[in-house]
C-alpha positions in Angstrom: 19.5 -5.1 -16.1 21.8 -2.2 -16.5 25.5 -3.0 -16.9 28.1 -0.3 -17.4 31.2 -2.5 -17.6 32.2 -6.1 -17.0 34.5 -7.1 -14.2 34.9 -9.0 -11.0 31.5 -9.0 -9.3 31.0 -8.3 -5.6 28.3 -9.7 -3.4 24.8 -8.4 -4.4 22.9 -6.0 -2.2 19.2 -7.0 -2.1 16.7 -4.1 -2.1 12.9 -3.6 -2.0 12.2 -0.7 -4.4 9.2 1.4 -5.4 9.4 1.8 -9.2 7.4 4.7 -10.7 5.6 4.5 -14.0 7.8 4.6 -17.1 6.9 8.2 -18.0 8.1 9.3 -14.6 11.3 7.3 -14.9 12.0 9.0 -18.3 11.8 12.4 -16.6 14.1 11.3 -13.9 16.5 9.8 -16.4 16.7 13.1 -18.2 17.4 15.0 -15.0 20.0 12.5 -13.9 21.8 12.9 -17.2 21.8 16.7 -16.8 23.3 16.3 -13.3 26.2 14.3 -14.7 26.7 16.8 -17.5 27.0 19.5 -14.8 30.1 17.8 -13.6 29.3 15.4 -10.7 32.4 13.7 -9.3 32.3 10.5 -7.3 28.7 9.5 -8.2 27.3 6.4 -9.8 24.1 5.8 -11.8 21.0 4.4 -10.1 17.9 3.0 -11.8 15.4 5.8 -10.9 13.6 3.9 -8.2 13.1 4.5 -4.5 14.6 1.9 -2.2 12.4 1.1 0.7 14.4 -1.5 2.6 17.5 -3.7 2.6 16.5 -7.4 2.3 18.2 -10.6 3.5 16.2 -12.4 0.8 13.7 -11.5 -2.0 10.1 -11.1 -1.1 7.7 -13.5 -2.8 4.6 -12.5 -4.8 2.2 -12.6 -1.9 4.5 -10.6 0.3 4.9 -8.0 -2.4 1.2 -7.8 -3.0 0.5 -7.3 0.7 3.0 -4.4 0.9 1.6 -2.9 -2.4 -2.0 -2.9 -0.9 -0.8 -1.2 2.3 1.2 1.4 0.4 -1.8 2.2 -1.8 -4.0 2.7 1.2 -1.4 5.0 2.7 -1.1 7.0 -0.5 -4.9 7.6 -0.5 -4.5 9.8 2.5 -2.1 12.1 0.5 -3.6 13.8 -2.5 -6.0 11.0 -3.3 -3.4 8.4 -4.1 -1.0 10.6 -6.0 2.6 10.3 -4.9 4.8 13.3 -5.5 8.5 14.2 -5.2 9.6 17.3 -3.5 13.0 18.8 -2.5 16.2 17.1 -3.5 17.9 15.4 -0.6 20.1 12.4 0.3 19.4 9.2 2.2 22.1 7.1 3.7 22.0 3.3 3.2 21.4 1.4 6.5 24.7 0.9 8.3 27.1 -1.8 7.1 24.9 -2.8 4.2 27.1 -1.3 1.5 30.8 -1.5 2.5 31.7 -4.1 0.0 29.7 -2.5 -2.8 30.0 1.3 -2.4 32.9 1.8 0.0 32.1 5.1 1.7 29.6 6.2 -1.0 26.5 4.6 0.4 24.3 7.7 -0.1 21.3 7.9 -2.4 20.7 11.4 -4.0 17.4 12.5 -5.5 13.9 13.9 -5.0 12.3 13.0 -1.7 8.8 11.3 -1.8 5.8 12.5 0.2 5.3 8.9 1.3 6.3 6.9 4.4 6.2 3.2 5.1 3.1 2.8 7.4 2.8 0.2 10.2 1.8 -3.2 8.9 3.4 -2.6 5.5 5.0 -6.0 5.7 3.5 -9.4 6.5 5.0 -11.5 9.3 7.0 -13.5 6.8 8.3 -10.5 4.9 9.2 -8.7 8.1 11.7 -11.4 8.8 13.6 -10.5 5.6 13.9 -6.8 6.4 17.5 -6.0 7.3 17.1 -2.2 7.4 14.9 0.7 6.3 15.6 3.8 4.2 14.7 7.2 5.6 13.7 9.5 3.9 12.4 7.7 0.8 14.3 9.1 -2.1 14.1 8.3 -5.8 17.6 7.7 -6.9 19.0 10.1 -9.5 22.5 9.0 -8.6 24.4 7.0 -5.9 27.0 8.6 -3.8 27.3 12.1 -2.3 28.3 13.9 -5.4 30.7 16.9 -5.5 29.7 19.5 -8.1 32.7 20.1 -10.3 31.2 22.9 -12.3 28.0 25.0 -12.4 24.9 25.0 -10.3 22.6 22.0 -10.0 19.8 21.9 -12.6 16.4 22.0 -10.9 14.6 18.7 -10.6 11.5 18.0 -12.7 8.0 18.3 -11.1 7.1 14.7 -10.4 3.8 13.2 -9.3 2.4 9.8 -10.2 -0.2 7.3 -9.1 1.0 4.3 -11.1 3.9 2.6 -9.3 5.1 -0.9 -8.6 7.1 -2.8 -6.0 10.0 -5.1 -6.9 13.0 -6.9 -5.6 16.2 -5.5 -6.9 19.8 -6.6 -6.7 22.7 -4.1 -7.0 26.4 -4.8 -7.0 29.7 -3.3 -8.0 32.0 -4.6 -10.8 35.6 -4.3 -9.5 37.7 -3.4 -12.5 41.1 -4.1 -10.9 42.1 -6.1 -7.9 43.9 -3.1 -6.3 41.5 -0.4 -7.4 39.4 1.4 -4.8 35.6 1.4 -5.0 35.6 4.8 -6.7 37.1 3.1 -9.8 34.3 0.6 -10.1 31.2 0.4 -12.2 27.9 -1.1 -11.1 25.1 -3.3 -12.4 21.5 -3.9 -11.2 18.6 -6.2 -11.9 15.0 -5.4 -11.1 12.7 -8.3 -10.7 9.0 -8.7 -11.7 6.9 -5.7 -11.0 4.0 -5.9 -8.5 1.8 -2.9 -9.2 0.0 -1.0 -6.5 -3.7 -1.4 -6.9 -5.4 1.2 -9.2 -7.0 4.2 -7.6 
């Protein structure tokens, strides 16, 4: 769990996320840090994972395994199972899923993945827990539509990976003051047990 500051907690937002291998996350972490050094305003940290869906409840182990198998099969049709990240873009959170947590900053910013959720990605039981999907699929370098306060954006790293896992994740804001707007808040997250995509 990543905690920036302690304060009054909001309701958690539940997410299904694709978590790249640690080596890939280290590259993304370094790039994310360089973005903030450039002078981003109005952006929050995000744990270098790609949200796939908003959940009404966590997926269980079997539901995660089913989705992991389907995603691996889908990735095999793209560069032999290698998932890569291309141009930097932004993806809005599904409507009304973030108002208590992000205010108007419900936008994920980062490299776009060459992967889409295929039909049948979720079992019947898991599908009942899906409250909304993300499109496009973006690995989060930061949360919020950042304004560049100085300099040009540093180019993103060249990212490709085969090793990745699915996990439940909770994300919530820590309200620092009762009368403070969301922009004053910090955030925390917790990523659950990793369910790895089958090996290629």
